[in-house]
C-alpha positions as CSV (number, residue, x, y, z in Angstrom):
1,M,0.0,-0.2,0.0
2,T,1.1,3.6,-0.8
3,K,0.4,6.5,1.7
4,L,-1.4,8.9,-0.1
5,L,-2.3,11.2,2.7
6,T,-0.8,10.8,6.4
7,L,-3.0,12.6,9.5
8,S,-1.2,15.1,11.1
9,F,-2.2,17.5,14.2
10,P,-1.1,21.4,15.0
11,T,1.8,21.8,16.5
12,Q,1.8,23.0,20.2
13,D,3.0,26.6,19.3
14,F,-0.1,27.1,16.5
15,P,-3.0,26.0,18.4
16,E,-4.8,28.5,16.1
17,S,-4.8,26.3,13.6
18,T,-6.7,23.2,15.3
19,E,-9.7,23.1,13.0
20,M,-8.0,22.9,10.1
21,Y,-6.7,19.3,11.7
22,F,-9.8,18.3,13.2
23,K,-13.1,19.7,15.1
24,G,-13.8,18.2,18.2
25,S,-15.6,18.2,21.7
26,N,-14.1,17.1,24.8
27,V,-11.0,15.8,23.3
28,H,-7.1,17.0,23.7
29,L,-3.7,16.4,22.0
30,D,-1.0,14.8,24.3
31,Y,2.5,16.1,22.9
32,E,4.2,14.2,26.0
33,S,3.7,10.7,26.0
34,S,5.5,10.3,22.5
35,A,7.5,11.3,19.8
36,A,4.4,11.8,17.8
37,P,1.5,13.8,19.4
38,R,-1.9,11.6,19.9
39,L,-5.5,12.6,20.2
40,C,-7.1,11.6,23.3
41,F,-10.4,11.1,24.0
42,K,-13.0,10.2,26.9
43,R,-16.2,8.5,27.1
44,D,-18.8,10.2,24.7
45,S,-16.4,12.4,23.6
46,S,-16.1,13.0,19.7
47,A,-13.8,14.5,16.9
48,S,-14.7,15.1,13.1
49,F,-12.2,15.3,10.3
50,D,-13.9,17.3,7.6
51,T,-11.0,19.3,7.8
52,Y,-8.6,21.0,5.4
53,F,-5.5,18.6,6.1
54,S,-7.6,15.5,7.3
55,S,-10.1,15.1,4.6
56,F,-9.2,13.3,1.3
57,S,-10.3,14.9,-2.2
58,C,-11.9,11.7,-4.1
59,I,-12.7,14.0,-7.1
60,Q,-9.6,15.4,-7.7
61,Y,-7.6,12.2,-7.6
62,L,-10.6,10.8,-10.1
63,R,-9.8,13.8,-12.7
64,Y,-6.0,14.0,-12.2
65,T,-4.4,10.6,-11.0
66,V,-4.8,6.7,-12.1
67,V,-5.7,5.8,-8.5
68,Q,-8.2,3.4,-8.6
69,S,-9.2,2.8,-4.8
70,I,-8.7,4.2,-1.3
71,T,-8.5,2.7,2.1
72,L,-8.6,4.6,5.3
73,Q,-6.1,3.3,8.2
74,L,-6.6,4.5,11.8
75,E,-4.5,3.6,14.5
76,L,-6.9,3.4,17.5
77,A,-6.7,2.4,21.1
78,G,-9.9,2.0,22.9
79,T,-13.6,1.5,21.9
80,F,-14.8,3.7,19.1
81,Q,-17.6,4.3,16.8
82,V,-16.0,4.9,13.3
83,T,-17.8,6.5,10.8
84,V,-16.9,7.4,7.1
85,F,-18.6,10.1,4.9
86,A,-18.9,11.0,1.7
87,L,-19.7,14.9,1.0
88,D,-21.0,16.0,-2.2
89,R,-21.1,19.2,-4.0
90,N,-24.1,20.4,-2.5
91,G,-22.8,19.8,1.0
92,I,-24.8,16.7,2.1
93,T,-23.2,14.0,3.4
94,T,-23.7,10.2,3.3
95,P,-22.1,7.6,5.8
96,L,-20.4,5.2,3.7
97,A,-19.2,2.6,6.6
98,V,-20.2,2.6,10.5
99,D,-18.0,0.3,12.4
100,N,-17.5,-0.4,15.9
101,V,-14.2,-1.2,17.2
102,N,-12.7,-1.7,20.8
103,F,-8.7,-2.3,21.0
104,A,-7.3,-2.8,24.4
105,S,-3.8,-1.7,22.8
106,P,-3.0,0.6,19.9
107,A,-3.8,-1.5,16.7
108,F,-5.0,-0.6,13.1
109,W,-8.5,-0.6,11.7
110,S,-9.0,0.3,8.1
111,K,-11.8,0.2,5.4
112,S,-11.4,0.2,1.8
113,F,-13.2,1.7,-1.1
114,C,-13.3,1.5,-4.7
115,F,-13.6,4.6,-6.7
116,D,-15.8,3.0,-9.1
117,E,-18.2,2.8,-6.0
118,L,-18.1,6.2,-5.4
119,A,-20.5,8.4,-7.6
120,E,-18.5,11.2,-9.0
121,K,-21.0,13.8,-7.2
122,N,-19.2,12.5,-4.0
123,I,-16.4,15.1,-3.8
124,V,-14.8,14.5,-0.3
125,L,-14.3,11.5,1.9
126,F,-13.8,12.2,5.8
127,F,-14.2,10.3,8.9
128,T,-15.7,11.0,12.6
129,L,-15.1,9.1,15.9
130,H,-17.1,8.8,19.1
131,C,-15.5,7.5,22.1
132,Q,-17.3,4.5,23.7
133,S,-14.6,3.5,26.4
134,P,-13.3,5.6,29.4
135,Q,-10.4,6.6,27.4
136,G,-9.5,6.5,23.9
137,Q,-6.6,7.6,21.4
138,L,-6.1,8.3,18.0
139,L,-2.6,7.8,17.3
140,G,-2.0,8.2,13.8
141,G,-3.6,7.5,10.2
142,H,-3.6,7.4,6.6
143,Y,-5.4,7.2,3.4
144,C,-4.0,4.5,1.2
145,T,-3.9,3.1,-2.4
146,S,-3.2,-0.7,-3.8
147,T,-2.6,1.3,-7.2
148,L,0.9,1.1,-7.9
149,P,2.7,4.9,-8.5
150,H,2.4,5.8,-12.1
151,H,6.1,7.4,-12.8
152,P,8.9,8.6,-10.2
153,T,9.0,11.9,-8.6
154,S,11.7,13.8,-7.2
155,V,11.1,17.4,-6.1
156,A,13.3,20.3,-5.7
157,L,11.8,22.9,-2.5
158,N,13.1,26.3,-4.0
159,I,12.9,28.9,-0.8
160,C,14.2,32.4,-1.6
161,T,15.0,34.2,1.4
162,Y,16.4,37.4,3.0
163,H,16.9,38.2,6.6
164,R,13.7,35.8,7.4
165,E,16.3,33.5,9.9
166,S,13.9,32.4,12.3
167,Y,11.3,31.3,9.6
168,V,13.5,29.5,7.7
169,I,15.2,27.7,10.3
170,K,11.9,26.7,11.7
171,N,10.5,25.4,8.6
172,L,13.8,23.3,8.1
173,S,13.6,22.0,11.4
174,R,10.0,21.1,10.5
175,L,10.7,19.6,7.2
176,V,14.2,17.9,8.0
177,H,12.2,14.2,9.1
178,L,10.2,14.5,5.9
179,V,13.3,15.0,4.0
180,K,14.9,11.9,5.6
181,E,11.5,9.8,5.1
182,L,11.4,10.6,1.3
183,Q,14.8,10.0,0.8
184,N,15.3,10.7,-2.8
185,N,12.0,12.2,-3.6
186,L,12.6,15.6,-1.8
187,E,15.9,17.9,-1.3
188,I,15.3,21.6,-0.3
189,F,17.4,24.5,-1.7
190,I,17.8,27.8,0.4
191,I,18.8,30.6,-1.7
192,D,20.2,33.5,0.9
193,N,19.8,37.1,-0.7
194,G,21.1,38.3,2.7
195,R,23.5,36.0,3.1
196,T,22.8,35.2,6.9
197,L,22.5,31.9,7.1
198,T,25.7,30.6,6.3
199,N,26.4,28.6,9.8
200,A,22.9,28.6,10.8
201,F,21.6,25.1,9.5
202,P,23.6,21.5,9.4
203,W,23.4,21.8,5.3
204,D,23.7,18.3,3.9
205,H,23.4,16.7,0.7
206,Q,19.8,16.7,0.5
207,I,19.6,20.3,2.3
208,H,21.6,22.7,0.1
209,Y,22.5,26.4,0.7
210,F,23.2,29.0,-1.8
211,P,24.5,32.6,-0.9
212,N,23.0,35.1,-3.6
213,K,23.4,38.7,-4.1
214,N,20.3,40.6,-3.4
215,T,18.3,40.5,-6.6
216,G,15.0,40.3,-5.4
217,G,12.7,37.1,-5.3
218,S,12.9,37.1,-8.9
219,G,16.5,36.6,-8.5
220,G,16.5,34.5,-5.6
221,F,14.0,31.9,-7.2
222,T,15.8,32.0,-10.3
223,R,19.4,30.9,-8.6
224,G,17.6,28.0,-7.4
225,L,15.9,27.1,-10.6
226,L,19.7,27.3,-12.3
227,E,20.9,25.1,-9.3
228,I,18.0,22.7,-9.8
229,T,18.5,22.5,-13.5
230,K,22.3,22.1,-13.0
231,A,21.3,18.9,-10.6
232,N,19.6,17.5,-13.2
233,R,17.8,14.8,-11.0
234,F,14.3,16.9,-10.4
235,S,11.0,16.0,-12.2
236,H,9.6,19.2,-10.0
237,V,10.0,22.1,-8.3
238,I,8.2,24.1,-5.6
239,M,8.7,27.4,-5.2
240,M,8.1,28.5,-1.5
241,D,8.2,32.0,0.3
242,D,10.5,32.4,3.4
243,D,7.8,34.1,5.7
244,V,5.5,31.0,5.6
245,I,4.4,28.2,8.0
246,I,4.6,25.1,6.4
247,E,2.8,21.8,7.4
248,P,5.1,19.6,6.0
249,S,2.1,16.7,5.5
250,A,1.1,19.1,2.5
251,I,4.7,18.3,0.9
252,F,4.1,14.8,1.3
253,R,0.7,14.6,-0.3
254,L,1.8,16.9,-3.0
255,I,4.6,14.6,-3.9
256,L,2.6,11.4,-3.7
257,F,0.1,12.9,-5.7
258,L,2.4,13.8,-8.4
259,Q,3.4,10.3,-8.9
260,F,0.2,8.9,-9.7
261,I,-0.7,11.7,-12.2
262,K,-2.2,10.7,-15.5
263,P,-0.3,11.3,-18.6
264,E,-2.5,13.9,-20.3
265,Y,-1.8,16.0,-17.0
266,Q,2.4,16.0,-17.3
267,N,2.2,19.6,-17.5
268,L,0.0,20.2,-14.3
269,H,1.0,23.1,-11.9
270,V,-0.4,22.9,-8.5
271,A,-0.9,26.1,-6.8
272,G,-1.1,26.1,-2.8
273,G,-3.7,27.5,-1.2
274,M,-2.7,31.0,1.3
275,F,-4.0,31.1,4.3
276,A,-3.1,34.2,7.1
277,R,-1.4,33.3,10.0
278,E,-3.9,35.4,11.9
279,T,-6.8,33.7,10.7
280,P,-5.6,30.5,9.9
281,W,-8.7,28.8,8.6
282,F,-9.1,31.5,6.2
283,Q,-8.0,31.0,3.0
284,H,-7.3,34.4,0.9
285,E,-6.2,33.0,-2.6
286,A,-5.3,29.8,-4.5
287,G,-5.0,30.3,-8.2
288,A,-5.4,33.7,-9.5
289,Q,-6.6,35.5,-13.1
290,W,-4.8,38.5,-14.3
291,E,-7.0,39.7,-17.0
292,D,-9.8,39.9,-15.0
293,H,-7.7,40.6,-11.7
294,V,-9.5,37.9,-9.8
295,D,-8.4,36.0,-6.9
296,I,-9.7,32.5,-7.3
297,L,-11.1,30.5,-4.6
298,H,-11.1,33.7,-2.5
299,S,-12.5,34.0,1.2
300,L,-13.2,30.2,1.9
301,D,-13.7,29.9,5.7
302,F,-12.6,26.1,6.3
303,R,-14.0,25.9,9.5
304,E,-17.1,25.4,7.4
305,T,-17.0,21.8,5.9
306,S,-18.8,23.4,2.6
307,S,-15.4,24.9,1.7
308,L,-13.9,21.4,1.0
309,T,-16.4,21.4,-2.0
310,L,-15.4,24.3,-3.2
311,N,-11.8,24.2,-3.1
312,G,-10.1,23.2,-6.3
313,I,-12.9,21.0,-7.3
314,D,-14.7,22.8,-10.7
315,D,-12.5,23.4,-13.9
316,I,-11.8,27.0,-12.9
317,K,-8.9,28.5,-15.5
318,I,-6.0,29.6,-13.5
319,Q,-3.7,31.7,-15.0
320,Y,-1.2,32.2,-12.5
321,G,0.0,30.9,-8.7
322,G,1.3,32.9,-6.2
323,W,5.0,31.9,-5.4
324,W,4.3,31.4,-1.9
325,F,3.6,27.9,-2.9
326,L,3.4,26.8,-6.4
327,C,4.5,23.2,-7.8
328,F,5.7,22.8,-11.7
329,P,7.5,20.5,-14.1
330,T,11.3,21.1,-14.0
331,Y,11.1,21.2,-17.8
332,V,9.1,24.6,-17.9
333,M,12.3,26.5,-17.3
334,K,14.5,24.2,-19.5
335,E,11.9,24.7,-22.5
336,N,10.0,28.3,-21.7
337,G,13.0,29.9,-19.7
338,Y,13.5,31.8,-16.3
339,P,11.8,34.2,-14.8
340,L,12.1,38.0,-15.5
341,P,14.6,40.2,-13.5
342,L,11.6,42.2,-12.0
343,F,13.0,42.0,-8.3
344,V,9.5,41.7,-6.5
345,R,5.9,41.8,-8.0
346,A,4.5,40.5,-11.0
347,D,7.3,38.0,-11.6
348,D,5.0,35.2,-10.8
349,I,2.3,36.7,-12.5
350,E,4.2,36.5,-15.9
351,Y,6.1,33.2,-15.2
352,G,2.5,31.9,-14.5
353,L,1.1,33.5,-17.7
354,R,3.6,32.4,-19.8
355,N,3.8,28.8,-18.6
356,I,0.6,27.4,-17.2
357,T,-1.9,25.5,-19.5
358,Q,-3.1,23.3,-16.6
359,C,-3.4,24.2,-12.7
360,A,-4.8,22.2,-10.1
361,V,-5.7,23.2,-6.0
362,L,-5.6,20.2,-3.8
363,N,-7.3,20.7,-0.2
364,G,-4.3,20.0,2.4
365,V,-1.8,21.9,0.1
366,G,-0.9,25.1,1.4
367,I,0.8,27.3,3.6
368,W,0.0,30.2,6.0
369,H,1.6,33.5,5.2
370,E,2.2,36.6,6.9
371,G,-0.5,39.2,5.6
372,F,0.3,41.1,2.8
373,D,-1.0,44.0,4.4
374,Q,1.5,44.3,7.4
375,K,4.1,44.5,4.6
376,Y,2.8,47.4,2.9
377,S,5.7,50.4,2.1
378,P,5.1,53.3,-0.3
379,H,8.5,52.1,-1.9
380,L,6.9,49.1,-3.2
381,E,4.8,51.4,-5.3
382,Y,8.2,51.3,-7.7
383,F,8.1,47.8,-8.5
384,T,4.6,47.6,-9.0
385,V,4.0,50.4,-11.4
386,R,7.2,49.2,-13.3
387,N,6.8,45.5,-13.3
388,H,3.1,45.5,-14.4
389,L,3.9,47.8,-17.2
390,V,6.4,45.4,-18.1
391,L,3.8,42.6,-18.2
392,S,1.2,45.0,-20.0
393,A,4.0,45.5,-22.7
394,L,4.9,42.0,-23.1
395,L,1.1,40.7,-23.1
396,N,0.5,43.3,-26.0
397,R,-1.8,45.1,-23.7
398,P,-3.7,48.8,-25.1
399,A,-2.2,51.8,-23.6
400,V,-5.3,52.3,-21.8
401,V,-3.7,49.9,-19.4
402,A,-0.9,52.3,-18.9
403,D,-3.7,54.9,-18.2
404,N,-4.4,53.1,-15.1
405,F,-1.1,53.5,-13.6
406,V,-1.1,57.2,-14.0
407,R,-4.4,57.2,-12.5
408,S,-3.2,55.3,-9.7
409,T,0.1,57.7,-9.2
410,L,-2.8,61.1,-9.6
411,T,-4.2,59.5,-6.6
412,H,-1.4,59.3,-4.4
413,L,-0.3,62.8,-5.3
414,V,-3.5,64.2,-4.5
415,L,-3.7,62.4,-1.3
416,Q,-0.5,64.1,-0.6
417,D,1.5,60.7,-0.4
418,Y,4.3,62.5,-2.2
419,E,6.7,59.8,-1.8
420,A,4.1,56.9,-3.2
421,A,3.5,59.1,-6.3
422,E,7.1,60.0,-7.0
423,F,7.8,56.0,-6.5
424,S,5.3,55.3,-9.2
425,M,6.9,57.9,-11.5
426,N,10.0,56.4,-11.0
427,G,8.5,53.2,-12.0
428,I,7.3,54.7,-15.0
429,C,10.6,56.4,-15.9
430,D,12.5,53.1,-15.8
431,F,9.7,50.9,-17.8
432,L,10.4,53.7,-20.4
433,A,13.9,52.9,-20.1
434,G,13.4,49.7,-22.0
435,P,14.9,46.1,-21.8
436,D,18.3,47.6,-21.5
437,F,17.6,48.6,-18.0
438,F,16.7,45.6,-16.9
439,L,19.8,43.8,-18.3
440,Q,22.3,46.4,-16.4
441,Q,20.2,47.0,-13.2
442,D,22.0,47.2,-10.0
443,E,19.1,45.7,-7.7
444,E,20.7,46.5,-4.7
445,R,21.4,49.8,-5.2
446,I,17.7,50.7,-6.5
447,L,16.5,49.1,-3.4
448,Q,18.7,51.3,-1.3
449,M,17.7,54.2,-3.1
450,C,14.0,53.5,-2.7
451,L,14.4,52.9,1.0
452,S,16.3,55.9,1.5
453,H,13.5,58.4,0.3
454,N,10.5,56.1,2.2
455,P,8.7,58.1,4.7
456,V,9.5,57.3,8.3
457,W,6.8,54.9,9.6
458,K,5.9,55.6,13.4
459,T,4.0,53.8,16.0
460,F,0.4,55.3,17.1
461,D,1.8,56.2,20.5
462,E,4.7,58.4,18.4
463,L,2.2,59.9,16.3
464,E,0.0,61.0,19.3
465,K,3.2,62.3,21.1
466,E,3.5,64.3,18.0
467,G,-0.1,65.8,18.4
468,F,-1.6,63.6,15.8
469,S,-4.4,61.9,17.5
470,V,-5.2,58.4,15.7
471,K,-8.4,57.8,18.0
472,T,-10.0,61.2,17.2
473,T,-9.1,62.0,13.4
474,Q,-11.6,61.5,10.9
475,P,-11.2,59.3,7.8
476,L,-10.7,61.6,4.7
477,F,-13.9,62.6,3.2
478,V,-14.9,60.2,0.1
479,T,-16.9,61.6,-3.0
480,T,-20.0,59.8,-3.1
481,N,-22.9,59.7,-5.9
482,N,-25.4,61.7,-3.8
483,Q,-23.1,64.7,-3.7
484,A,-24.6,67.4,-5.8
485,S,-23.2,67.5,-9.4
486,F,-22.1,71.4,-8.8
487,S,-20.0,70.2,-5.7
488,R,-18.4,67.5,-7.4
489,L,-17.2,69.7,-10.5
490,L,-15.9,72.7,-8.0
491,F,-14.0,69.8,-6.6
492,K,-12.5,68.9,-9.6
493,L,-12.2,72.5,-10.7
494,S,-10.2,73.4,-7.5
495,L,-7.8,70.0,-8.4
496,Y,-9.6,67.8,-5.9
497,G,-9.6,70.6,-3.2
498,W,-5.9,71.6,-3.7
499,L,-6.7,75.3,-4.6
500,L,-9.0,75.6,-1.6
501,P,-7.4,76.4,1.8
502,A,-6.4,73.8,3.8
503,K,-7.9,72.8,7.0
504,G,-8.1,70.0,9.7
505,C,-6.4,66.5,9.9
506,Y,-7.8,63.7,8.3
507,F,-6.6,60.0,7.8
508,I,-6.5,57.3,5.2
509,D,-6.0,53.7,5.5
510,Q,-3.0,52.7,3.5
511,T,-4.0,48.9,3.2
512,A,-7.5,49.8,1.7
513,P,-8.2,50.4,-1.9
514,L,-7.5,54.1,-2.3
515,H,-9.7,56.2,-4.4
516,L,-9.3,59.8,-6.2
517,Q,-10.8,61.7,-3.0
518,Q,-11.4,65.2,-2.6
519,H,-9.9,67.2,0.5
520,R,-8.9,70.4,1.9
521,S,-6.5,68.8,4.8
522,K,-3.7,70.3,6.1
523,F,-2.3,67.4,7.3
524,V,-3.1,63.8,6.6
525,L,-2.2,60.7,8.2
526,H,-1.6,57.5,6.3
527,L,-2.0,54.6,8.8
528,N,-1.7,50.6,8.6
529,P,-4.2,49.5,11.2
530,H,-2.9,46.4,11.1
531,T,0.6,47.2,12.3
532,K,-0.7,50.3,13.9
533,T,2.0,52.3,12.2
534,G,1.6,55.6,10.1
535,Y,3.3,58.6,8.8
536,V,2.3,62.0,8.5
537,S,2.3,64.5,5.0
538,K,1.4,68.2,5.3
539,K,-0.1,70.0,2.3
540,S,2.8,71.4,-0.1
541,F,1.2,73.4,-3.1
542,P,5.2,73.8,-4.6
543,R,5.6,70.5,-4.4
544,F,2.2,69.2,-5.5
545,L,2.5,71.3,-8.6
546,A,6.3,70.2,-9.4
547,D,5.1,66.4,-9.3
548,L,2.1,67.1,-11.0
549,A,3.9,68.9,-13.9
550,R,6.4,65.9,-14.2
551,L,3.2,63.2,-14.3
552,L,1.8,64.9,-17.1
553,V,5.0,64.9,-19.1
554,L,5.5,61.1,-18.1
555,Y,1.6,60.6,-19.4
556,L,2.1,62.0,-22.8
557,R,5.4,60.1,-22.9
558,L,3.8,56.8,-22.2
559,H,0.6,57.6,-24.8
560,C,3.4,58.6,-27.5
561,S,5.7,55.7,-27.0
562,F,4.0,52.7,-25.5
563,T,3.3,50.8,-28.6
564,K,6.8,51.3,-29.8
565,I,8.3,50.1,-26.4
566,A,6.1,47.4,-25.8
567,A,7.2,45.7,-29.3
568,I,10.9,46.2,-28.3
569,Y,10.3,44.6,-24.8
570,R,8.4,41.4,-26.8
571,S,11.3,41.6,-29.4
572,R,14.0,41.3,-26.6
573,K,12.2,39.3,-24.0
574,Q,14.2,36.0,-24.8
575,E,17.6,37.9,-23.7
576,L,15.6,38.9,-20.3
577,I,14.8,35.5,-19.6
578,S,17.7,33.3,-20.8
579,E,20.2,31.3,-18.5
580,S,23.1,32.9,-20.1
581,F,22.0,36.1,-18.8
582,W,21.1,34.9,-15.5
583,N,24.3,33.4,-14.9
584,K,26.2,36.7,-15.5
585,H,23.6,38.7,-13.7
586,L,24.0,36.5,-10.6
587,G,27.8,36.4,-11.1
588,L,27.9,32.7,-11.8
589,E,30.1,32.6,-14.6
């Protein structure tokens, strides 16, 4: 029998994630009695495993793999009623088996199911346990198959990191046992852009370490891909961020899934779900579509059983997957090149649009990520605007796409976020410089220049001491359709309030979508409520006029030259994604 899914439990330091593993009443986890945790029951206590990590997605194995049957094995001690359920796409559960077991000492109970016997509408299998003895234990379990693996699979886990030492070491400590268990099926490549982990971990022939110049996520991940290509022994690669919490069983499940892939799905990519550490049951994204700017499978609450039937079940066209966790065949970079040198932002989008023809999402394959709202900084506008313009050029999108970035820059300017507006304009300038800019760029110098012009973030307490009360300051007034047309026209004629006398202080939530808002503020507090920090901008009409004039010039340049510059990017794309360029750029030659 080959294991497809191994039951796992939350770690002691992350109890908030419990409902991703099991739901129970009057049960508890024992971490002390043995090397592996076990779930302990009392009489009449029960637990259900209709959860993200513990359920089995039949429909996905039916669609993508050659697996013909499934066996559930549970290691139990005590007297239990074991019930196996099938969950259909309408959220209706049907009991498939009910057994009473009585084990005086730990022993295995098992039940097999043939996929042919499961109607296709039965999406997910899960089980429940009801304890009928004074005490009982679930020591572990698996979903297995008697079907033989279809082809060998060897996976390289590619992690790019920059000063995230604690995350990396913690994840490696969680994964080292899995690496040894899977032997030649899994190796880890750590690409250290900060060059701070040299002596931080016992690197060996399965966990590799490469210090790298700081070329951002795109350069770090590409360094990993180059090393993985050079090794020439891997069928697949997983791209994974450094600031995540990984459940090792997710990688185990993925690797075993890949061993059974049907021939027609040899190009299959697998996009991992992204969950926030603060709300560990809440899936923020699992795959996305760029053209419609849609996050697929967004806002699923996995405390609800129905979410299991929605996650990757239907044929949704996924155009790209975030590099917090994305798996793809290694021949992709051999045939279609390496990522673009974009540093951060949109590199995973472009690579997905270039390569993905088939993409799956699997329950149980995902990570917990630090929330993006906690990472916001105005200097990121430079990379966002620049790189999305490159993406639009490569995909031959009309110049109207560029108008959106000009409008967003104007929005920052009107809202007195001068630094963000200037970073955006710098991004437009460097896009207009063409492919040669990217071929010759010094990413570390660019990053330091951006950081040196970043506004100084202060805590809410520090802002209070400077006389800016976060608690009493009102939000910036937003234009509504209910306002009189004359009032709206007046504000437009006054440059959204900039020609009117300034008064008062208002705040903006920098992590929320920004709109072109009219205001007469003398001061604006730019706040991040998630990190409880912010910075203050003061109305400066000379700076506003200078930036507005610069933006107008850039707008005219974009409109006059976008079609021509886009054609140049497309004609020289191969230079930017070639192995020879990256070897030279990373100093590997």
